[in-house]
C-alpha positions, 0 to 999 in steps of 0.5 A: 111725187115730188115734182119740179115744174119748169115752164114760163108763159101763161100755157105753162102756168095753166098746167102748174095751176092744175097740179097745185090742186093735186096731192103731189108736192111742187118742190121747186119751179124753174122759169126764165129770167125776168124780162123787160116788158111794156112801154116802160121796159120794166123787168117783169116776172113770168106768169109761172113765176108770179103763180109760184110766188102766190103759193110760196114755191121756190123759184130758180131762174138760171140762164142755162144748165151748163155750169155744174152749180145749176145742176147741183142746185136742181139735184138737191131738190131730190125730185121724182119727176120734172114736168117741163111745159114751154120752159124755153131752155134746152135741157142737157142729159145731165139734167134729164137724168137727175130726177128719179123718173126723168123729165116729161114734157107737154107738147102742143101738137100730135107728135111726130107732126110739128116738133119745135117752137111754134106748133099751134101756129104752124098747124093753123098755117098749114091748114090742119083740121086736127091737133092736140097734146102729147105728154112725152118723155124728154130726151136730148133731141128736139121733141123727139122722145117717146109719147106716153099719152096724147089727146086730140083737139079739132082745129075750127075754121076760124080758130086764131092762134090764141083761141087754139092756145087757150083750149090746148092749155086746158087739154095739156093740164087735163091730159097730164093729171090723168097721166101721172098716176100711171106714169111708170107703166106708161113709161115702160110701155112707151114707143119711139116716134116715127121720125119719117112722119115728123115736120119742124114748127120753126119759131115765128119771125116778124117778116113772116107777117107780111102779106103777099097778095099774090097768095090764094085768099084762104092762105092769107086767111090762114096766115092772119089766123095764125099770127093773131096775137103775134106778130100779126098779119100786115100789109101797107095802106097809104105808106102806113102799116096796116095790120089785119087781125081777122079776115075771111076768104070769099071764093069770088072771081075778079079781074082787079090788080092783086091787093086792090080794094074791091069793096068797102062796107061795115062788113069788111074791106074786100081786097083782091088776092091771086084767086079770090077775095079776102074780107078784112073784118078787124084791122089796126093802123099805127097809134090806134087799137085793133078795131072793127072795120065798122069803127074804122070807116067811121074815122077814116076813108079807104077807097075802092081802087086803092092798092094794099101792099 
């Protein structure tokens, strides 16, 4: 098949790399415009663009598809299929209808659960025990199209969003390659999603990362896992931002104030929550890299009885 690939981040690049090993022709790659990145705010190509350039594949980076010219350029590639993975643009119906077999999407959840921008993080935050990937025929609604294929993946107790992201990226690429040989049959057999079972994975916001010590310890631990590597769960210590990259919930009763430091050791910093204790094991303070608590207490003094937040 002649395939247009549309994607932007590392998650999408994993799929493009897998497609490049097949007999299919990637006739064009669509990706988001270059964005400022790093301390120098230098314009940086997306991982998908970099991979496409390495393989001499034509790259298009429209701001959107509202202009007729953008739609005409896409149509000129005469693609059989468009594969969309974490592209970051909503596609109008005119674009969805352009390839002979339409557009399909790899979505990192078991639809209709967690439609939307942040399905990996929301699944961890909700305490789900399982997630997966779906190959979906795209339609105008947000992640509402019929599912052609899916594969499941367990969510381990201590999974961070990054760890789960990496496993799902591989699973998505594998499931897509298994789906492509039967794409037309699967499209004919596809059934609509049950909208009554859907829930929305809203885009992450920085303010969500602020820890509320009134929450149960297990809830805070899931927040820390879900927001690693971004936006990273945080509290305050001595009026400074105090980021927590990893932690475990300990089911221990206490009579301390919420947010109070209960113990400090090389194993971690124990902090009182509403129903137990959170043991922070990897932290970060302004101007420093993320480090183990063992390394942190070599150069800093955090005392039992101090309040965080």
